[in-house]
Rosetta silent file (secondary structure, phi, psi, omega in degrees, C-alpha in Angstrom):
SEQUENCE: XXXXXXXXXXXXXXXXXXXXXXXXXXXXXXXXXXXXXXXXXXXXXXXXXXXXXXXXXXXXXXXXXXXXXXXXXXXXXXXXXXXXXXXXXXXXXXXXXXXXXXXXXXXXXXXXXXXXXXXXXXXXXXXXXXXXXXXXXXXXXXXXXXXXXXXXXXXXXXXXXXXXXXXXXXXXXXXXXXXXXXXXXXXXXXXXXXXXXXXXXXXXXXXXXXXXXXXXXXXXXXXXXXXXXXXXXXXX
SCORE:     score description
SCORE:     0.000 S_00000001
   1 L     0.000  -35.683 -172.960    0.000    0.000    0.000 S_00000001
   2 L   -69.415  -10.872  174.228    2.744    2.483    0.830 S_00000001
   3 L   -75.779  -20.252 -171.749    3.817    2.528   -2.828 S_00000001
   4 L  -124.035  -19.574 -174.077    0.452    4.022   -3.812 S_00000001
   5 L  -108.779  126.869 -179.470   -1.106    5.624   -0.716 S_00000001
   6 L   -84.599  -39.708 -178.638    0.162    8.959    0.622 S_00000001
   7 L  -145.384  150.481  172.362   -1.956    9.163    3.778 S_00000001
   8 E  -114.970  121.231  173.676   -4.464    7.023    5.693 S_00000001
   9 E   -78.704  127.185 -172.448   -7.342    8.840    7.360 S_00000001
  10 E  -140.904  144.506  173.617   -7.914    7.084   10.678 S_00000001
  11 L   -81.487   -9.152 -178.022  -10.069    7.403   13.785 S_00000001
  12 L   -81.536  174.821  176.183   -7.208    5.910   15.792 S_00000001
  13 L   -94.332    6.834 -179.764   -4.349    7.756   17.481 S_00000001
  14 L   -66.134  133.713  177.081   -1.796    5.892   15.354 S_00000001
  15 L   -84.615  -22.629  175.333    0.655    8.194   13.615 S_00000001
  16 E  -140.266  142.972  173.478    1.518    5.516   11.039 S_00000001
  17 E  -132.443  126.315 -173.874   -0.351    2.496    9.675 S_00000001
  18 L    53.462   36.926 -178.897    1.518    0.074    7.367 S_00000001
  19 L    66.790   11.533  179.162    4.376    2.623    7.517 S_00000001
  20 E  -101.882  131.299  177.273    2.064    5.229    5.929 S_00000001
  21 E   -60.870  146.624 -179.494    1.537    8.541    7.790 S_00000001
  22 E  -102.793  159.832  164.167   -2.011    9.061    9.041 S_00000001
  23 E  -112.962  115.521 -174.410   -4.418   11.969    9.064 S_00000001
  24 E   -85.069  120.799 -179.650   -6.228   11.726   12.374 S_00000001
  25 L  -130.406  174.459  171.875   -9.952   12.458   12.097 S_00000001
  26 L  -121.870  160.833  179.480  -13.139   11.620   13.969 S_00000001
  27 L   -64.361  145.990  179.367  -16.378   10.149   12.661 S_00000001
  28 L  -138.702  167.607  179.416  -18.907   12.652   11.341 S_00000001
  29 E  -133.777  163.917  176.331  -22.481   12.874   10.080 S_00000001
  30 L   -87.048  100.125 -174.978  -24.451   15.031    7.663 S_00000001
  31 H   -63.562  -26.117 -178.196  -26.248   17.355   10.056 S_00000001
  32 H   -65.975  -18.623 -177.761  -28.574   18.657    7.343 S_00000001
  33 H  -102.895    4.200 -176.878  -30.264   15.239    7.258 S_00000001
  34 L  -122.040  105.401 -178.797  -30.680   14.816   11.019 S_00000001
  35 L   -78.294  150.263  173.288  -33.472   16.861   12.639 S_00000001
  36 L   -68.712  147.311 -177.065  -33.463   17.916   16.266 S_00000001
  37 L   -64.608  143.224  172.344  -36.007   16.000   18.372 S_00000001
  38 L  -113.841   98.771 -171.173  -39.487   17.451   18.744 S_00000001
  39 L   -61.885  132.278  175.804  -40.605   16.116   22.080 S_00000001
  40 L   -84.041  151.361  176.059  -44.080   14.608   22.200 S_00000001
  41 L   -68.991  136.480  179.229  -46.362   15.297   25.132 S_00000001
  42 L  -154.498  170.439  176.615  -46.306   12.487   27.644 S_00000001
  43 L   -58.840  130.476 -177.916  -46.833   11.710   31.289 S_00000001
  44 L   -67.339   -9.818  178.714  -44.196   13.600   33.277 S_00000001
  45 L   -96.062   19.892  179.073  -43.653   10.421   35.260 S_00000001
  46 E  -120.063  145.357  171.289  -42.290    8.606   32.192 S_00000001
  47 E  -131.972  133.004 -178.534  -38.789    8.395   30.744 S_00000001
  48 E  -114.492  126.671  176.831  -38.085    6.883   27.335 S_00000001
  49 E  -103.597  147.173  176.775  -34.696    5.460   26.351 S_00000001
  50 E  -131.526  139.566  175.290  -33.704    4.732   22.750 S_00000001
  51 E  -134.798  121.551 -177.447  -30.960    2.485   21.354 S_00000001
  52 E  -117.539  124.288 -175.986  -30.407    2.272   17.594 S_00000001
  53 L  -169.254  165.010  160.854  -28.007   -0.341   16.222 S_00000001
  54 L   -92.965   91.900 -160.480  -27.271   -3.420   14.172 S_00000001
  55 L   -60.503  119.671  175.232  -27.208   -5.240   17.483 S_00000001
  56 L  -125.600  170.833 -177.498  -23.944   -6.999   18.297 S_00000001
  57 H   -57.521  -32.611 -177.063  -22.437   -8.207   21.597 S_00000001
  58 H   -71.490  -14.226  177.028  -20.424   -4.982   21.987 S_00000001
  59 H   -72.771  -29.593  170.397  -23.598   -2.882   22.185 S_00000001
  60 L    67.072   24.559 -177.702  -24.268   -4.430   25.588 S_00000001
  61 H   -74.771   -9.693  169.466  -27.989   -3.680   25.703 S_00000001
  62 H   -61.358  -33.763  176.683  -28.502   -6.913   27.613 S_00000001
  63 H   -62.661  -36.921 -179.849  -27.010   -4.928   30.539 S_00000001
  64 H   -69.951  -43.152  179.453  -29.755   -2.351   30.096 S_00000001
  65 H   -65.122  -40.046  176.597  -32.529   -4.939   29.996 S_00000001
  66 H   -63.915  -36.726  176.712  -31.130   -6.610   33.113 S_00000001
  67 H   -64.299  -40.514  177.161  -31.082   -3.211   34.790 S_00000001
  68 H   -63.510  -38.732  178.156  -34.726   -2.657   33.919 S_00000001
  69 H   -59.277  -47.011  179.394  -35.555   -6.056   35.400 S_00000001
  70 H   -65.131  -38.582 -178.823  -33.956   -5.108   38.726 S_00000001
  71 H   -62.790  -47.504 -176.818  -35.585   -1.683   38.626 S_00000001
  72 H   -75.184  -18.203  174.168  -39.113   -3.009   38.140 S_00000001
  73 H   -62.953  -25.412 -179.401  -38.699   -5.664   40.807 S_00000001
  74 L   -95.488    7.185  176.191  -38.769   -2.783   43.269 S_00000001
  75 L    54.402   52.207 -177.441  -41.990   -1.317   41.757 S_00000001
  76 L   -70.326  153.552 -173.959  -40.466    2.079   41.082 S_00000001
  77 L   -78.223  -38.467 -177.962  -42.719    5.042   40.402 S_00000001
  78 L   -77.596  114.303  179.934  -41.013    6.515   37.338 S_00000001
  79 E   -73.298  122.919 -177.085  -42.046    4.413   34.367 S_00000001
  80 E  -117.660  123.920 -175.928  -38.961    3.796   32.241 S_00000001
  81 E  -116.637  146.680  177.994  -39.330    2.508   28.693 S_00000001
  82 E  -120.558  129.170  176.121  -36.720    1.249   26.253 S_00000001
  83 E  -108.525  114.058  176.090  -37.058    1.472   22.457 S_00000001
  84 E   -97.949  119.148 -176.519  -34.789   -0.928   20.552 S_00000001
  85 E  -119.876  119.064 -178.909  -34.509    0.102   16.898 S_00000001
  86 L   131.415 -171.991  173.960  -32.675   -2.157   14.434 S_00000001
  87 L  -138.708 -156.493 -176.949  -31.864   -5.828   14.088 S_00000001
  88 L   125.587  169.532 -170.537  -28.767   -8.014   14.324 S_00000001
  89 L   -68.333  -19.498  179.587  -27.597  -11.254   15.860 S_00000001
  90 L   -85.210  -10.484 -172.244  -28.119  -10.123   19.474 S_00000001
  91 H   -62.948  -38.393  177.979  -31.777   -9.242   19.003 S_00000001
  92 H   -62.027  -38.538  176.719  -33.027  -12.769   19.727 S_00000001
  93 H   -61.732  -45.373  178.871  -31.072  -12.720   22.995 S_00000001
  94 H   -60.248  -43.889 -179.295  -32.684   -9.401   23.925 S_00000001
  95 H   -61.721  -39.660  178.329  -36.143  -10.739   23.098 S_00000001
  96 H   -62.850  -42.692  177.301  -35.553  -13.784   25.309 S_00000001
  97 H   -62.472  -42.517 -179.379  -34.549  -11.555   28.212 S_00000001
  98 H   -58.447  -43.211 -179.997  -37.616   -9.354   27.661 S_00000001
  99 H   -70.317  -46.224 -178.242  -39.884  -12.393   27.861 S_00000001
 100 H   -60.040  -38.217 -177.656  -38.037  -14.012   30.784 S_00000001
 101 L   -90.966    0.709  179.777  -38.181  -10.792   32.799 S_00000001
 102 L    56.437   48.889 -178.783  -41.772  -10.021   31.742 S_00000001
 103 L  -106.278   19.617 -176.234  -40.784   -6.614   30.380 S_00000001
 104 L   -58.419  -28.458 -179.425  -43.014   -6.684   27.299 S_00000001
 105 L   -82.422   -6.802 -173.816  -44.871   -3.578   28.504 S_00000001
 106 L  -122.821  -17.259  179.051  -41.648   -1.617   28.936 S_00000001
 107 E  -120.204  120.579 -177.641  -39.290   -2.659   26.128 S_00000001
 108 E  -107.106  127.039  178.085  -40.390   -2.074   22.532 S_00000001
 109 E  -103.404  108.651 -172.250  -38.658   -3.835   19.649 S_00000001
 110 E   -93.203  -16.051 -172.410  -39.275   -1.733   16.543 S_00000001
 111 E    74.724 -168.457 -179.651  -37.065   -3.486   13.988 S_00000001
 112 L   -71.847  135.294  176.629  -35.260   -1.477   11.304 S_00000001
 113 L  -138.661  146.267 -179.286  -36.571    2.053   10.790 S_00000001
 114 L  -138.294  164.209  171.180  -35.448    4.854    8.497 S_00000001
 115 H    57.534 -134.045 -175.507  -36.395    8.408    7.610 S_00000001
 116 H   -63.388  -35.204  179.037  -39.595    9.785    9.100 S_00000001
 117 H   -62.865  -41.997  178.061  -40.427    6.540   10.910 S_00000001
 118 H   -66.261  -43.283  179.199  -37.095    6.653   12.722 S_00000001
 119 H   -59.941  -39.587  178.992  -37.519   10.342   13.496 S_00000001
 120 H   -61.344  -38.555  178.463  -40.948    9.671   15.014 S_00000001
 121 H   -70.028  -41.890  176.892  -39.423    7.149   17.426 S_00000001
 122 H   -58.440  -33.342 -178.631  -36.615    9.570   18.283 S_00000001
 123 L   -68.537  -14.035  174.800  -39.265   12.163   19.082 S_00000001
 124 L   -88.191  -13.311 -167.433  -40.495    9.955   21.934 S_00000001
 125 L   -86.052  146.328  174.381  -37.005    9.640   23.423 S_00000001
 126 L  -107.981  -34.041 -179.038  -35.528   11.445   26.421 S_00000001
 127 E  -136.143  138.786  176.934  -32.135    9.700   26.577 S_00000001
 128 E  -106.575  136.846 -175.087  -30.135    7.941   23.844 S_00000001
 129 E  -104.042  115.043  173.730  -28.053    4.892   24.737 S_00000001
 130 L   -82.443 -167.299 -174.085  -24.673    4.485   23.112 S_00000001
 131 L   -69.606  143.141 -178.019  -22.674    1.260   23.402 S_00000001
 132 L  -120.433    8.256 -176.386  -22.482   -0.452   26.797 S_00000001
 133 L  -141.275   23.115 -179.690  -20.251   -3.399   25.906 S_00000001
 134 H   -61.888  -24.259  177.710  -17.273   -2.188   23.876 S_00000001
 135 H   -61.761  -21.729  179.801  -15.001   -3.597   26.584 S_00000001
 136 H   -67.206  -23.627  175.244  -16.064   -7.025   25.302 S_00000001
 137 H  -113.948   19.771  175.556  -13.988   -6.397   22.179 S_00000001
 138 L    58.345   40.783  173.816  -11.312   -4.451   24.097 S_00000001
 139 L  -109.402  123.476 -172.944  -12.326   -1.088   22.636 S_00000001
 140 L  -124.090    7.832  172.147  -11.986    1.722   25.164 S_00000001
 141 E  -142.098  122.704 -170.656  -12.333    4.855   23.025 S_00000001
 142 E  -106.827  138.136  172.135  -15.400    5.224   20.813 S_00000001
 143 L  -127.655   27.438 -171.256  -15.920    7.132   17.558 S_00000001
 144 L   -69.906  149.918 -174.205  -19.118    5.327   16.619 S_00000001
 145 H   -64.958  -31.006 -175.648  -21.699    7.031   14.443 S_00000001
 146 H   -61.107  -36.300  179.098  -24.596    6.508   16.846 S_00000001
 147 H   -63.623  -35.845  178.893  -23.091    8.952   19.352 S_00000001
 148 H   -67.958  -43.848 -179.792  -22.919   11.557   16.581 S_00000001
 149 H   -66.338  -39.699  178.302  -26.502   11.032   15.507 S_00000001
 150 H   -60.313  -45.517  178.345  -27.722   11.172   19.092 S_00000001
 151 H   -63.572  -41.602 -179.850  -25.925   14.494   19.630 S_00000001
 152 H   -62.755  -33.008  177.871  -27.211   15.837   16.324 S_00000001
 153 L   -82.550   -0.898  174.878  -30.758   15.020   17.412 S_00000001
 154 L    72.291   36.142  177.713  -30.021   16.915   20.653 S_00000001
 155 L  -105.845  138.759  171.101  -30.417   13.972   22.992 S_00000001
 156 E   -65.409  152.126 -170.516  -28.343   13.395   26.134 S_00000001
 157 E  -117.963  146.283  167.015  -26.228   10.243   25.923 S_00000001
 158 E  -118.607  133.545 -179.119  -25.423    7.289   28.161 S_00000001
 159 E  -149.019  152.648  170.312  -22.283    5.294   27.350 S_00000001
 160 L   -96.970  -23.273 -177.786  -19.867    2.951   29.060 S_00000001
 161 L   -96.881  138.144  174.301  -17.048    3.756   26.619 S_00000001
 162 E   -57.714  129.244  178.918  -15.275    7.115   26.551 S_00000001
 163 E   -94.831  127.364 -166.475  -16.502    8.999   23.463 S_00000001
 164 L   -57.394  -35.667 -173.542  -13.595   10.623   21.634 S_00000001
 165 L   -91.100   -8.785 -173.792  -15.107   14.078   20.994 S_00000001
 166 L   -89.208  121.926 -177.294  -16.767   14.582   24.385 S_00000001
 167 L   -74.970  162.509  176.988  -14.698   16.679   26.800 S_00000001
 168 L   -58.781  134.496  176.989  -14.232   15.942   30.491 S_00000001
 169 L    80.568    8.618  177.671  -17.209   17.122   32.526 S_00000001
 170 L   -59.892  119.311 -168.965  -19.587   17.355   29.561 S_00000001
 171 L   -76.653   -7.093 -174.288  -22.960   17.576   31.356 S_00000001
 172 L  -107.001   16.218  175.568  -25.028   15.845   28.654 S_00000001
 173 E  -132.722  125.725  176.289  -23.233   12.493   28.722 S_00000001
 174 E  -105.951  121.227  175.170  -23.503    9.996   31.570 S_00000001
 175 E   -92.697  132.305  177.335  -20.800    7.347   31.761 S_00000001
 176 L  -108.936  166.229 -175.977  -21.769    4.043   33.370 S_00000001
 177 L   -56.373  142.350 -178.346  -19.365    1.306   34.550 S_00000001
 178 L   -93.058   64.680 -176.838  -17.315   -0.354   31.823 S_00000001
 179 L  -151.895 -162.135 -175.128  -18.066   -3.884   32.988 S_00000001
 180 L   -97.059    7.458 -177.229  -20.801   -6.542   32.971 S_00000001
 181 L   -68.565  147.440  173.158  -22.946   -5.109   35.762 S_00000001
 182 L   -59.336  145.574 -179.268  -26.636   -4.358   35.083 S_00000001
 183 L   -71.696  135.328  179.284  -27.203   -0.684   34.310 S_00000001
 184 L   -78.315  101.065 -176.194  -28.433    1.351   37.265 S_00000001
 185 H   -65.653  -34.889  178.990  -31.746    2.697   35.932 S_00000001
 186 H   -62.685  -33.441  177.182  -32.193    5.033   38.873 S_00000001
 187 H   -66.521  -37.242  177.512  -28.891    6.729   37.933 S_00000001
 188 H   -66.368  -42.214  179.493  -30.244    7.290   34.406 S_00000001
 189 H   -62.814  -44.110 -179.856  -33.464    8.744   35.771 S_00000001
 190 H   -64.726  -40.071  176.003  -31.571   11.102   38.086 S_00000001
 191 H   -55.944  -46.637 -179.395  -29.315   12.158   35.187 S_00000001
 192 H   -67.865  -43.431 -178.800  -32.389   13.077   33.156 S_00000001
 193 H   -63.687  -36.172  177.422  -34.153   14.831   36.022 S_00000001
 194 H   -61.754  -35.668 -179.610  -31.067   16.948   36.700 S_00000001
 195 H   -68.496  -25.068 -177.891  -31.151   18.153   33.094 S_00000001
 196 L   -67.744  -14.012  177.582  -34.716   19.375   33.514 S_00000001
 197 L   -81.222   -6.410 -177.137  -33.400   22.171   35.713 S_00000001
 198 L  -110.777  124.971  179.169  -31.564   23.634   32.710 S_00000001
 199 L   -75.707  142.762  172.515  -33.434   25.590   30.057 S_00000001
 200 L    58.919   30.522  179.890  -32.748   24.887   26.376 S_00000001
 201 H   -65.548  -27.024  178.342  -30.256   22.098   27.044 S_00000001
 202 H   -65.223  -37.637  177.585  -31.321   20.440   23.780 S_00000001
 203 H   -64.567  -35.276  179.216  -30.190   23.517   21.848 S_00000001
 204 H   -68.957  -36.639  177.899  -26.829   23.334   23.599 S_00000001
 205 H   -66.549  -44.060  178.575  -26.417   19.674   22.625 S_00000001
 206 H   -63.457  -40.319  178.659  -27.234   20.456   18.991 S_00000001
 207 H   -62.340  -39.162  176.236  -24.827   23.408   19.028 S_00000001
 208 H   -62.421  -42.568  178.704  -22.105   21.089   20.321 S_00000001
 209 H   -60.923  -43.158 -178.783  -22.890   18.662   17.490 S_00000001
 210 H   -64.014  -28.108 -179.372  -22.647   21.428   14.897 S_00000001
 211 H   -83.678  -26.083 -168.896  -19.234   22.365   16.238 S_00000001
 212 H  -123.212  -24.289 -171.905  -17.808   18.847   16.514 S_00000001
 213 L  -118.611   -3.765  175.316  -19.620   16.178   14.473 S_00000001
 214 E   -66.285  145.202 -178.782  -20.643   17.798   11.185 S_00000001
 215 H   -59.021  -30.441  179.267  -18.758   16.393    8.187 S_00000001
 216 H   -65.190  -26.809  178.353  -17.508   19.892    7.375 S_00000001
 217 H   -88.120  -46.454 -173.277  -15.696   19.876   10.726 S_00000001
 218 H   -69.894  -26.598 -178.975  -14.541   16.263   10.959 S_00000001
 219 L   -91.284    0.832 -178.022  -13.094   16.213    7.416 S_00000001
 220 H   -53.621  -44.810  179.987  -11.116   19.458    7.809 S_00000001
 221 H   -60.547  -32.897  178.364   -7.753   17.710    8.333 S_00000001
 222 H   -71.796  -45.677  177.790   -8.265   15.790    5.061 S_00000001
 223 H   -57.091  -44.903 -177.405   -9.280   18.930    3.156 S_00000001
 224 H   -59.728  -44.996  179.887   -6.250   20.757    4.562 S_00000001
 225 H   -62.847  -45.154 -177.733   -3.869   18.017    3.428 S_00000001
 226 H   -64.303  -40.374 -176.404   -5.371   17.864   -0.069 S_00000001
 227 H   -75.356  -29.216 -174.218   -5.310   21.616   -0.539 S_00000001
 228 H   -98.784   -7.926 -177.179   -1.813   22.169    0.820 S_00000001
 229 L  -102.402  119.734  179.122   -0.023   19.187   -0.709 S_00000001
 230 L   -66.795  147.040  178.027    1.212   19.572   -4.300 S_00000001
 231 L   -66.739  141.285  177.894    0.419   16.759   -6.676 S_00000001
 232 L   -78.367  140.829  173.905    3.298   14.399   -7.312 S_00000001
 233 L   -77.615  142.343  178.044    4.617   14.181  -10.859 S_00000001
 234 L  -112.645  146.022 -178.813    4.428   10.708  -12.347 S_00000001
 235 L  -129.831  135.233  176.577    6.902    9.268  -14.847 S_00000001
 236 L   -77.880    0.000    0.000    6.486    6.227  -16.986 S_00000001
């Protein structure tokens, strides 16, 4: 590859890959195609979580379902619902847990959704769940697209893996333990309730997304290299 490739754009911190210098970038999304959530009216005693994925073991949403099971065993007052959107090899496992724990009234499996249908489900959501099991594949810094889409839709995030673009102390991201423990649902509820004391926090999340996850921002290092590097002459 190094005979033909000048640079490799990478989400990693590697300065060279296959002896080729890298351009370090982060994942980005097209913000023009991702609308901010328009919250639907609902009972103030309800919280809705959303997780969108091609479900694999590293998403770790079994931890979330197990957490809901423990939460409802104590007959808690705040009704907490989970919307699973997508498919994948882990979905059957999730469905089995839902049935075993008798959570059919609280966990909704929507299947794959796109466009307006997906947006409608996002409009019910209060918190978006990023990956909770990346440690299972020994990944400890995340640049996954779902975190970008969640931010673009102006939703607060829960993750177990450090998200590369989110600074220390960012108030709209809750980190949960990076292990196999069930997710503490009460901690998620408190996280959400704390945000309700802040006006226009959704606008602040979207503004952060526009500054950090738009393709015009994330691709800047590549544009800079292309514009500033003269073309090499080729000789037969």
